[in-house]
N, C-alpha and C positions, 0 to 999 in steps of 0.2 A: 756738391758732396764734400765731405771732409777727406782729403786725399791722404792725411796721416794715418788714416785706418790701414793703408797698405805698407806703412813703414816697417813693421815686424817682418815682412816677408822679403826673403833674399832672392834676388833674381826676377824673372819674369816681367821685365819692365814693359814689353810690348802688350802683354795681357793686362797689366795694370792699367795702361792708358785706354785699352779697349773697353774694360769694365767701367772705368770712370766716365768715358764718353756715353756709353749706353745708359748709365744711371742718370747722368746730367740731362740726357735727352728723353728720359722716360721710355727707353726702348728695350729694356731688359726682357729676354724672353721668359715665358712662363715656365719653361723646363730647360735645364742645361745639364749636359754631361761634361764633368771634368775628368779628363782621361790623361794618364802618363804614369811613369815609373813610381813605385812606392817610395815615400821619403822626399819627393821633389817639391812639396809645399802645396798640394792640391787642397787639403783640408783647411789649411791656414787661409788660403785665398778664399775658399767658400765662406769662412766665418768673416773675413773682411768685407766680401760682397754683402753678406747678410747684415752686417753691421751698417753699412752704407745705406742699405735699402730700408732699414727700420729706424734709422736716424740715431743709434747709439751703439757702443760696443756691446757685443753679445758673446756669451760663453767665455768669459775671462778664466773660468775654472774648469774648462771642459775635461782636462785629464783626471781630475778627482771624481768625475762622475761616471767613470767606466762601469759598465754592468747595468746601467739604467735601461729600461726597455725603450723609453722615449725620454730623452732629456730635453726639458723645456727652459726658455729663458723668458720669463713672464709668459704672455700669451701670443707673441708674435715671432718666436724662433724656436725651431725644433731640430733636434739632432739624433738620428738613429744609426746605430752600429751592430755588427753581428753580435748575437748572444751565443757565445761558443763558436761554432764553425760557420753559422749562417744567420741571415736575417730571417726572422720568424713572422708569420702571418699575423700573430696576435699583436706584434709591434705595430704593424700597419693599421690594424683595427683601432689600437689605442690612438694612433696618430689621426685617424679619420674622426674619432670622437673629439679630439682637441680642435680640429679644424671646423667641426660643426659648430662650435662656439663662436660667438661674434667677436672679432678682434676690435682693437681701438679704431675708431672711424678715421679714415684717410690714410692708414699706415698699411704698408705690405707686410705680409707674413712670409717667412721663408722656412722651408723644410730641407735639411741637409741630410742625405742618406749615404752613409760611407759604405765602401765595399759592396756596392749595389749588385755586383755580379754574383754575390753569394745568396740572392733571393731564390726562394723555391717557386714552383709553378703558381700557387695560389696567391703568393705575394705579388708575383709579376702580373697576374691577371687583375688584381685589384689596382695596381698601380697604373696599368694601361688604361683601365676605365677612367681613373681620375685625371690622367693626362689627356685623354679624349674630351673630357668635359671638365676643365680645370676650375676650381672654386674662384670666385672673383678676389683678386688682390694676393693671391698665393703663388709663390715662386718655388720651384722645386730644383735643387742642385744635387745631382747624382754623381758620386765620385767613385771612380774604378781605376785599378790598376790593369784590368783585363777587359777592355771594351768589346773584344771580339766574343765574349761569353754572353753579352746582352742580347736580348731578343731583338731582331731587326724591327719589329713593330714598335718597340720603346725607342730605339735609336732614331727612327724616323720622326718621332714627335718631340725630339729635343734638339736644341742647338749645341753643338759639340765644340769644346775648347780644349786644345791638346797642350799638355804641359811637357816641354822638352827638358832634358837635363840642363842645369844652369851652366852657363859658359864660365871659364875661369875668371875672366875679368869682372863679370857680374857678381861672382862669388866673392872676390876680393872686395869690391865695393860694399857689398852687403855686410861682410864681416867688419869692415872699417866703420860702417854706419852703426852697427850694433854693439861692437866691442871696442871701438876707439882706435887711434892710430898705434903704431908700434908692434902689432902683432906679426909673428912669423908663421904664416899659414900655408906656405907653398906645399909642404909635404902632405898636409891634410886636403888641400884642394886636389893634388895629384891623385891621392889615394881615393878620394870621394867620387871621382868620375862624374861630377855634376849633379850628385844627389846631396841635397842640403842636410838631411838628417845624418848621413854618413860622415859629412865633414864636421858637423857640430859634435858628433859622438867621438870622433877621433880627437878633437881639440879637448874634449873632457876626459881624455884617457881611456875611453871606453870603445868597444867595437873591434879591438884587435886580439882579443883573447882566443879567438877561434882559428887564428892563423897557423898554429902548430898542428891543428888537425888537418888542415889543407896540405901543409908540407908533408905530413905523415902519409896522407893518401897518396900523393905523387911518388913518395919514396918507396912505400910498401908495394904499390902496384908496378914500380919499376925494377926493385931490387930483391924483394923478399922471396924466399924459397916457396912459400904457400901463400901468395898474396890474397887470394879470395877469403880463405878461412881467417887469416890475420885481420883483414880489414873488417869483416863482419863482426868479429869479436871486439874490435875497437868501437864500431859504430852502434853496438847493440843498445847502448843506453841513451842515444842521441834523440832529442825531441824534434818536432817539426821546425820550430824556430831555429834550433841549433843547426839542423840539417841545411836549412836555407842559407844561413849565415856562412857555413863551410862551403857549400857549393859555389857561393859568390866569391869566396876567398880563392877557391881553386881557380875560378874563371880569371881572377886578377893576376894570379901567379902565371897561368898559361899565357895571358896577354903580355906580361913583361918578359917571359921567356922567349916569346916570339920576337919582341923587340931586341932582346940581347943577342939573339942568333942573327938578327938582320944587320947588326952593327950600327944601329941608329945612334947610339951614344946614351950616356946616363941621364941627360936632360929629359928624355922621353920615358924613363922608367918611374912608375908610380910608387912602387914598394921598394925605395932605395935601401932600406934597412935589411932587406933580404937577398941582396945582390949575390952574396957568397953562396947561400944556399941554392939559389936558382941556377947559378953557374954550374954548380956540382951535378944538378939534375939534367942539364942540357944534353949530354951525350945519350941519355936514356930516352929522350923524347923527340922523335923527328918531327918536321914541320907537319907532315900528314897526320901524325898522331895527336899533336897539339890542336889542330884545327878540328880534327874529328872528335876529340874529347870535348871541345868547346861547345860542339853542337849537342852532345850527349848531356852535358850539364844543363843547357837550356831546357831539354826535354825533362830532365829530373827536376828543375825548378817549377816547370809547369805541372808535373804530376803532384808535387807537394802542395802547390796552390790549389790543386783540385781535391785535396785531402786523401790522396793515395797513401797507404801505409808506408811509413818511412823505411821500414825494413825492406819492403819490396823495391822501393826507390834505390836504396844503396846496393841492393842485389843487382839491379839492372846496371846502375852506373859502375859498379865495380867490375862486372863481367865485360862490359863494353870497353872499359879502360884497358883491362888486361889483353883483350883481343887487339885493340889498337896498338898495344905495345908488342904484339907478336906472340903473345901467350896462348895457352890451351891448345 
């Protein structure tokens, strides 16, 4: 196989070698689950594997095809993603229609299904049936940030590949390979926490615009006379995506605040540009409050991913934060 197909992917060297070996030995499972954090490179790896299986690069313009029920690349590669909040059964019916057509003799066909955890019961039942009796020469790659939401019957019929956050050294190597020598990437790598998409967004000057909301949340819940009413007024216009970003930022600030209090040193701080603001907040947040709120934020992120109304999410997070601070 052409191993250069994996070159655009930062990190995951072990998985690249594993997939290359499976493809070379013609031992690729008929169904695979790619599981790991959002933004870590699962979809890019799926496209690279699909390209290797069909013998050419597929979906070079995938970003421009958002909103298609089933995006196809000729008749041997297909990509499904949620329409709105979830995958719809009509998408799977359309995919089945495509698969019923005869592909080019001797070639594998690959179906990539992104955010597979969002499928409804009918979609899951149809998928389960096709996984039990897979069409000849067809490979399914199911991508998910939340594998625990998948049906055990589907998990049992797939080979699972876990994508961990990328190590700092692999991130440096990948950035050097893709962007050339001479880049100063340390702050982006520290901030990104092993998430490739986050690091690249940071380098492009994006992804930091929600930091002030996170600092406002920690400041308001610590110092304001009426923190509950104040924060709910601030958060009233936030979308699901913005809420997810802000909750993630709050988690990063709490992590660095814990590091500051431990005395571990500046080298371990990810958000070095905010050391002054975090130092000012330290007297208001005890270790117990920091760790307790970190757990609450994880619960909030899971609630947003399950499409709970963001007003209710912020209501819960705000009340718990105030109680952890000793309020109410």
